[in-house]
Backbone bond lengths (Angstrom), bond angles and torsions (degrees), N, CA, C in turn:
res aa  C-N    CA-C-N  psi(-1)  N-CA   C-N-CA  omega(-1)  CA-C   N-CA-C  phi
1 M - - - 1.479 - - 1.523 108.05 -
2 L 1.287 125.20 -21.06 1.397 127.12 177.08 1.540 105.05 -70.87
3 Q 1.175 118.49 -39.34 1.435 124.67 174.26 1.621 111.00 -52.98
4 D 1.279 109.32 -50.35 1.558 118.07 -175.60 1.499 105.81 -62.85
5 L 1.332 113.82 -38.38 1.550 114.69 -174.98 1.506 105.46 -73.08
6 D 1.337 119.16 -35.55 1.511 121.01 -178.74 1.565 107.43 -64.61
7 A 1.260 112.29 -42.41 1.534 120.57 -175.92 1.572 104.90 -69.84
8 L 1.320 117.87 -40.42 1.525 117.30 176.49 1.431 110.26 -67.20
9 S 1.339 119.01 -37.94 1.513 123.82 178.80 1.475 108.30 -57.89
10 Q 1.392 112.10 -49.09 1.493 118.28 -178.98 1.468 115.50 -62.25
11 R 1.265 112.09 -38.10 1.488 119.23 177.94 1.503 113.11 -71.97
12 I 1.382 121.75 -31.98 1.449 128.25 172.58 1.519 108.72 -64.17
13 R 1.377 117.20 -41.94 1.374 120.47 -177.90 1.513 110.40 -67.66
14 Q 1.301 116.20 -42.50 1.498 119.72 174.07 1.405 112.28 -57.58
15 V 1.387 121.13 -45.84 1.468 123.37 -174.62 1.553 102.00 -68.40
16 A 1.333 123.05 -44.88 1.456 122.70 179.37 1.483 110.96 -56.68
17 Q 1.312 121.29 -40.82 1.381 126.46 178.22 1.528 111.20 -63.92
18 L 1.285 121.67 -51.22 1.292 137.34 174.15 1.633 106.49 -50.82
19 A 1.343 113.29 -47.58 1.519 117.45 -178.40 1.610 106.82 -64.71
20 R 1.381 116.62 -45.99 1.478 121.54 -177.38 1.588 105.12 -64.05
21 D 1.273 123.50 -39.01 1.422 128.29 -179.82 1.546 108.81 -61.41
22 L 1.363 113.83 -50.65 1.406 121.28 -176.91 1.594 109.47 -66.02
23 Q 1.402 120.67 -36.83 1.415 120.51 174.50 1.508 111.77 -70.59
24 S 1.278 119.87 -30.79 1.457 120.03 176.75 1.547 110.24 -68.60
25 E 1.371 110.58 -43.18 1.524 120.13 -178.58 1.612 104.45 -64.71
26 R 1.287 117.34 -40.55 1.478 121.71 -179.67 1.418 108.75 -58.96
27 A 1.295 117.72 -52.21 1.547 129.07 -173.94 1.682 105.17 -59.07
28 A 1.358 111.94 -42.59 1.456 117.91 178.72 1.528 109.37 -64.58
29 L 1.312 114.11 -51.63 1.434 116.81 174.15 1.482 116.94 -50.43
30 R 1.416 118.06 -51.79 1.424 121.90 178.55 1.525 111.31 -57.71
31 A 1.262 120.19 -41.71 1.531 122.21 174.84 1.469 110.59 -59.96
32 R 1.397 116.34 -39.01 1.422 119.78 -177.80 1.477 108.68 -69.19
33 V 1.395 119.87 -35.04 1.442 125.27 -173.24 1.558 102.15 -71.56
34 R 1.481 117.57 -45.98 1.444 119.06 -176.99 1.605 109.19 -58.87
35 Q 1.351 114.22 -39.11 1.499 119.46 -176.13 1.545 105.52 -69.27
36 L 1.242 117.17 -42.03 1.607 118.85 175.54 1.438 110.94 -64.62
37 E 1.316 123.08 -38.88 1.491 123.94 179.45 1.531 107.25 -67.05
38 Q 1.256 119.24 -38.67 1.494 123.19 -179.13 1.580 104.64 -62.32
39 E 1.355 113.28 -55.81 1.415 121.16 -178.57 1.549 109.31 -48.19
40 C 1.417 114.53 -48.65 1.359 120.15 -169.94 1.524 105.05 -67.88
41 Q 1.299 122.12 -38.88 1.471 127.98 177.35 1.557 110.15 -61.72
42 S 1.310 114.21 -43.37 1.285 119.75 178.34 1.654 114.23 -60.38
43 L 1.341 111.87 -41.21 1.400 122.67 -178.04 1.571 105.69 -70.85
44 K 1.333 117.19 -36.95 1.485 116.43 179.63 1.640 107.57 -68.88
45 D 1.283 112.85 -43.26 1.495 112.26 175.15 1.516 114.14 -55.83
46 Q 1.345 113.44 -46.34 1.521 118.76 179.00 1.480 109.52 -59.88
47 Q 1.310 119.65 -42.98 1.452 124.45 -179.05 1.504 106.84 -62.59
48 L 1.296 121.47 -45.52 1.386 123.64 179.11 1.630 113.24 -59.37
49 R 1.336 112.00 -50.00 1.360 115.71 177.59 1.576 113.65 -62.97
50 E 1.395 117.86 -38.73 1.468 115.98 170.79 1.553 116.02 -62.51
51 G 1.347 113.15 -38.67 1.423 115.85 176.35 1.481 119.48 -62.29
52 Q 1.472 105.44 -33.92 1.630 108.28 174.57 1.464 109.58 -76.92
53 E 1.327 123.14 -34.39 1.432 125.10 172.22 1.527 108.44 -57.96
54 F 1.312 119.94 -49.48 1.499 122.62 176.63 1.450 116.06 -53.63
55 A 1.421 114.16 -43.03 1.420 121.08 179.68 1.560 109.99 -67.08
56 R 1.358 121.63 -38.48 1.389 127.89 176.48 1.606 108.20 -59.21
57 M 1.382 106.29 -54.57 1.479 109.51 -179.43 1.482 116.98 -61.99
58 S 1.332 117.88 -30.92 1.409 124.47 175.46 1.569 112.56 -63.61
59 E 1.352 108.98 -43.37 1.531 114.66 178.32 1.487 108.10 -67.36
60 R 1.220 117.09 -48.31 1.506 122.41 175.10 1.584 114.12 -51.33
61 L 1.288 115.77 -46.97 1.456 123.44 173.23 1.445 114.72 -58.19
62 A 1.371 110.69 -42.03 1.514 114.98 177.55 1.494 113.40 -70.37
63 R 1.342 117.41 -32.49 1.423 117.78 -177.92 1.598 107.05 -75.01
64 H 1.283 116.82 -37.48 1.453 121.20 175.40 1.408 112.32 -62.62
65 D 1.323 116.88 -34.01 1.516 119.63 -176.16 1.496 105.46 -73.69
66 Q 1.264 117.06 -40.38 1.508 123.84 173.19 1.482 112.04 -55.42
67 E 1.334 115.68 -51.01 1.476 119.23 -174.92 1.531 109.67 -66.42
68 L 1.398 111.68 -42.08 1.445 113.51 173.43 1.426 121.24 -58.32
69 Q 1.325 115.30 -39.70 1.504 122.83 174.12 1.470 111.30 -69.73
70 A 1.340 121.16 -36.52 1.456 121.86 174.34 1.622 111.21 -64.77
71 A 1.397 110.72 -39.23 1.524 112.01 177.70 1.533 110.48 -68.89
72 R 1.365 114.69 -33.43 1.484 115.27 -177.16 1.579 106.07 -66.38
73 E 1.376 115.74 -45.50 1.518 122.73 -178.16 1.521 105.16 -57.02
74 E 1.339 116.89 -53.30 1.490 118.40 -178.86 1.429 116.97 -56.43
75 S 1.461 112.73 -41.55 1.488 117.12 -179.16 1.589 106.30 -70.56
76 G 1.166 115.01 -35.55 1.664 116.81 176.16 1.512 107.01 -63.32
77 Q 1.284 121.10 -40.03 1.521 122.27 -175.02 1.611 103.47 -70.00
78 H 1.333 116.02 -44.39 1.466 118.36 180.00 1.553 112.74 -60.39
79 R 1.381 109.02 -41.68 1.409 112.38 -176.40 1.591 112.21 -68.12
80 A 1.330 115.57 -36.81 1.434 123.25 174.47 1.439 111.80 -61.36
81 A 1.295 117.78 -44.02 1.407 124.77 177.94 1.531 112.64 -63.50
82 L 1.384 117.68 -43.42 1.388 119.24 178.11 1.490 112.01 -73.23
83 E 1.327 118.16 -33.12 1.573 114.22 176.36 1.477 107.10 -72.36
84 S 1.317 126.91 -30.26 1.361 120.28 171.62 1.456 115.23 -64.79
85 E 1.281 117.95 -36.77 1.442 125.23 179.96 1.555 106.18 -65.65
86 V 1.248 114.73 -41.60 1.492 119.82 -176.33 1.601 107.11 -65.51
87 R 1.288 114.86 -42.92 1.490 117.85 178.01 1.407 112.87 -65.66
88 D 1.234 119.73 -37.45 1.500 126.53 175.93 1.498 107.34 -64.05
89 H 1.392 119.00 -48.59 1.459 117.65 -179.56 1.523 112.73 -66.75
90 Q 1.402 115.63 -33.60 1.390 118.33 176.02 1.583 116.51 -62.73
91 I 1.376 108.19 -38.37 1.497 114.07 -179.59 1.606 107.14 -73.28
92 R 1.252 116.00 -33.97 1.442 119.46 176.03 1.559 109.86 -65.36
93 S 1.325 112.29 -44.46 1.451 115.87 176.38 1.473 115.61 -61.58
94 D 1.253 118.14 -40.93 1.533 125.75 -179.73 1.454 105.20 -62.29
95 S 1.396 116.95 -48.27 1.453 119.85 -174.38 1.607 109.93 -64.57
96 L 1.289 110.60 -43.45 1.549 116.56 176.21 1.559 108.95 -62.27
97 Q 1.342 122.49 -40.63 1.439 116.68 177.57 1.621 113.38 -69.02
98 R 1.336 113.72 -33.14 1.462 115.47 176.22 1.530 110.58 -62.28
99 R 1.443 115.16 -45.63 1.424 124.15 178.39 1.526 111.94 -55.31
100 L 1.406 108.17 -49.17 1.519 115.42 -177.81 1.486 110.58 -56.50
101 A 1.441 116.11 -42.61 1.311 124.07 -175.62 1.445 112.25 -65.52
102 Q 1.360 118.28 -37.75 1.528 125.90 172.20 1.373 111.68 -60.61
103 V 1.446 118.46 -51.02 1.279 126.83 179.91 1.502 115.05 -55.57
104 E 1.365 112.04 -48.09 1.489 116.92 174.36 1.478 113.76 -60.99
105 S 1.333 117.58 -42.10 1.426 119.33 176.34 1.512 115.19 -59.28
106 E 1.331 111.39 -44.88 1.621 121.82 176.86 1.536 104.04 -59.39
107 R 1.268 122.02 -44.88 1.407 126.20 -174.80 1.589 109.12 -65.41
108 D 1.287 116.09 -38.33 1.460 119.86 -174.23 1.602 103.95 -77.24
109 R 1.280 116.19 -39.53 1.514 119.95 173.76 1.464 113.94 -58.12
110 L 1.341 114.50 -43.97 1.445 119.70 -176.98 1.617 108.20 -72.25
111 R 1.305 116.79 -33.87 1.491 116.03 177.39 1.569 112.38 -62.87
112 E 1.410 108.52 -46.35 1.410 113.51 178.24 1.590 113.36 -62.81
113 A 1.233 113.32 -34.36 1.541 116.82 176.94 1.607 107.59 -72.52
114 A 1.247 118.48 -33.63 1.459 119.20 -178.29 1.530 106.19 -74.50
115 T 1.380 119.06 -37.98 1.451 123.46 179.61 1.584 105.63 -63.62
116 G 1.255 112.25 -47.45 1.482 113.08 -175.75 1.558 111.51 -68.45
117 A 1.352 118.83 -39.17 1.453 117.08 166.97 1.472 117.06 -57.90
118 Q 1.283 113.89 -37.06 1.493 114.76 -177.62 1.560 109.29 -66.96
119 Q 1.295 116.93 -37.67 1.475 122.23 178.24 1.554 111.27 -62.52
120 Q 1.373 110.00 -46.51 1.459 115.11 -178.18 1.500 111.08 -63.92
121 I 1.406 118.61 -41.08 1.438 122.71 172.82 1.522 114.32 -57.90
122 E 1.287 116.29 -40.56 1.545 120.55 178.78 1.522 106.27 -67.73
123 L 1.357 121.04 -42.50 1.474 118.10 -179.07 1.519 110.35 -65.78
124 I 1.331 116.39 -37.49 1.471 119.77 -179.40 1.494 108.12 -64.32
125 L 1.267 118.43 -45.63 1.407 124.50 -177.55 1.505 111.79 -62.05
126 E 1.345 113.21 -39.51 1.532 115.06 178.21 1.554 111.86 -67.91
127 R 1.324 117.52 -24.98 1.405 117.24 179.23 1.432 116.99 -83.95
128 L 1.303 118.59 -15.18 1.420 122.38 179.00 1.614 113.48 -63.06
129 P 1.304 107.64 144.96 1.516 107.28 176.98 1.634 110.83 -66.01
130 G 1.203 110.26 135.23 1.498 117.96 176.35 1.489 104.83 93.50
131 A 1.165 119.47 11.82 1.554 120.15 174.71 1.472 106.03 -73.81
132 Q 1.264 113.33 144.96 1.512 116.82 175.95 1.429 115.05 -66.19
133 A 1.389 110.59 135.80 1.504 111.23 -176.47 1.475 101.17 -93.06
134 Q 1.297 111.59 141.50 1.537 116.37 -178.99 1.300 106.79 -120.09
């Protein structure tokens, strides 16, 4: 019976040691769980911050897209206005060129007429009595 008590005592010590080991492991696991929960919370916070940053950047990008579109529209309007102005100036220039050609043609015609009249006047003056004989 003494042997049975010794065996039982040995078995109780083993169970007690096993219980202490399990408690130690349980404490280590609880510490690890707390660490993982903190890490999880930290990652959630980081995700939240990054989500907010993404939202700000998305809004900023949208504003820039709107500003760019507005600038393109304004540029298109200015371009259309300038192209219209160029067409108007080209039409005016073409009209002035035609008018200049007409005026130059009229000037040349008048010069020829004046030269012809000058020659006729000289012929008439030569035929008049008392004209100097040359």
